[in-house]
C-alpha positions as CSV (number, residue, x, y, z in Angstrom):
1,M,65.8,85.3,110.1
2,T,63.3,82.9,111.9
3,E,63.4,81.1,115.1
4,N,63.6,77.8,113.1
5,D,66.4,79.4,111.1
6,L,68.5,79.8,114.1
7,K,67.5,76.4,115.5
8,Q,69.3,74.8,112.4
9,I,72.1,77.1,112.7
10,E,72.7,75.9,116.5
11,A,71.8,72.2,115.6
12,E,74.4,72.4,112.5
13,F,77.3,74.2,114.8
14,G,76.4,72.4,117.9
15,V,75.9,76.0,119.7
16,V,73.5,78.0,121.6
17,L,73.9,81.4,120.2
18,P,73.8,83.7,122.9
19,H,70.4,85.7,123.7
20,A,71.3,89.1,122.5
21,Y,72.3,87.7,119.4
22,R,69.3,85.6,119.1
23,R,67.3,88.5,119.7
24,L,69.4,90.9,117.2
25,L,68.7,88.3,114.3
26,L,64.8,87.8,115.0
27,S,64.2,91.5,115.1
28,P,66.8,93.5,113.8
29,P,66.3,97.5,114.0
30,S,65.6,98.5,110.2
31,M,68.1,100.9,110.1
32,L,70.4,98.3,110.7
33,I,68.7,96.1,108.0
34,A,69.2,99.0,105.8
35,L,72.6,100.1,106.7
36,M,73.9,96.2,106.1
37,D,72.3,95.9,103.0
38,A,74.0,99.2,101.5
39,Y,77.2,98.2,103.1
40,A,76.7,94.5,101.0
41,Q,76.2,96.2,97.5
42,E,79.5,98.1,98.1
43,N,81.6,94.9,99.3
44,S,79.4,91.8,99.3
45,E,77.2,89.9,101.4
46,F,80.0,88.1,103.2
47,E,82.2,91.2,103.8
48,I,79.7,93.2,106.2
49,P,80.0,93.5,110.2
50,I,76.6,92.0,111.2
51,F,75.5,89.0,109.0
52,L,71.5,89.1,109.0
53,N,70.8,86.5,106.5
54,A,70.9,82.6,107.9
55,S,72.8,81.4,104.7
56,V,75.3,83.7,104.7
57,I,75.6,82.9,108.6
58,T,75.9,79.0,107.9
59,A,78.3,79.3,104.7
60,E,81.1,81.7,106.6
61,N,80.9,79.3,109.7
62,R,81.0,76.5,107.2
63,E,83.8,77.8,105.2
64,A,85.9,78.5,108.5
65,R,85.5,74.8,109.7
66,D,86.0,72.9,106.7
67,P,89.9,72.2,105.8
68,E,89.0,71.3,102.4
69,E,88.0,75.3,101.7
70,G,91.5,76.0,102.4
71,F,90.7,78.8,104.8
72,V,93.9,79.4,106.7
73,Y,93.0,80.7,110.1
74,N,96.8,80.3,111.1
75,E,99.4,81.4,108.7
76,Q,102.0,79.7,111.1
77,S,100.8,76.4,111.1
78,E,98.2,76.0,108.1
79,D,96.5,72.6,109.7
80,D,95.1,74.6,112.2
81,L,91.3,74.8,112.0
82,W,89.0,77.3,113.2
83,P,88.9,77.6,116.8
84,S,85.1,75.8,117.3
85,E,84.7,78.1,120.6
86,Y,84.4,81.1,117.9
87,F,81.1,82.0,115.9
88,I,81.1,84.4,113.3
89,I,78.8,86.7,112.8
90,G,79.9,89.4,110.3
91,A,83.2,90.2,108.6
92,D,84.8,93.1,106.7
93,C,86.6,93.6,103.3
94,G,89.7,93.3,104.5
95,G,89.2,89.4,105.7
96,N,88.8,90.4,109.5
97,K,85.8,88.6,111.3
98,Y,83.8,89.2,113.8
99,C,82.5,86.4,116.5
100,V,80.8,85.6,119.2
101,K,81.8,82.7,122.0
102,P,78.3,80.8,122.1
103,A,79.6,78.7,125.2
104,S,79.9,82.0,127.3
105,G,76.3,82.8,126.7
106,K,77.2,86.4,126.7
107,S,77.4,88.8,123.5
108,V,80.9,89.7,124.0
109,V,81.8,90.3,120.5
110,F,85.6,89.6,119.1
111,E,87.6,90.3,116.2
112,W,89.8,88.0,114.7
113,D,92.6,89.7,112.8
114,H,93.2,88.1,109.3
115,S,97.2,88.1,109.6
116,G,97.0,85.0,111.2
117,G,97.3,83.1,114.5
118,D,95.4,83.7,117.7
119,N,94.6,87.1,117.1
120,F,91.1,87.6,118.9
121,E,90.7,90.6,120.7
122,E,87.3,91.9,122.8
123,C,85.7,94.7,120.3
124,A,82.5,95.0,122.1
125,D,81.2,94.0,125.6
126,S,78.0,93.4,124.3
127,M,75.7,93.1,121.3
128,K,74.2,96.8,122.0
129,R,77.9,98.2,121.9
130,Y,79.0,96.4,118.8
131,V,75.8,97.7,116.8
132,E,76.7,101.1,117.8
133,I,80.2,100.9,117.1
134,W,79.4,100.1,113.9
135,F,76.7,102.9,113.2
136,K,79.2,105.2,114.6
137,E,81.9,103.8,112.4
138,L,79.7,104.1,109.4
139,G,78.2,107.8,110.2
140,E,74.7,106.4,111.0
141,V,74.5,106.8,114.9
142,A,72.0,109.6,114.8
143,A,69.8,107.7,112.3
144,M,69.4,105.1,114.7
145,D,67.6,103.9,118.1
146,V,69.5,101.2,119.3
147,E,67.4,98.7,121.2
148,D,69.1,97.0,124.5
149,Y,69.7,93.6,124.0
150,P,70.2,92.2,127.0
151,D,72.3,89.1,127.8
């Protein structure tokens, strides 16, 4: 990912991505790249906890915001569009999405539960913690030296 990629993403979605998230995308740890690549091979590049590819980030956020795509954000009201304050940074094979709130300027990560509604819950208070959670979850914590990504 390049600075130009990030600028294009920010321009398209009208956001300024949090500093820690930008740093992670510009310089992801090699073990994170390997882990996300392995995870994508088992699932899909659209079903990994941390998207590291600009085209995947763009496609996922376009789809969530485009009513023509048929993405149902809130099953109680099919007219509801994805809340613009949340920017999708990853997903899982169960349909849940992981997001940041760019306007906050912080890299707090939220999980949106695909069962519908406004089910956004904080799952990590920083980008560093989010990366650590996934390495622990996937049994790789000992193999990685997580860099500090301050806000």
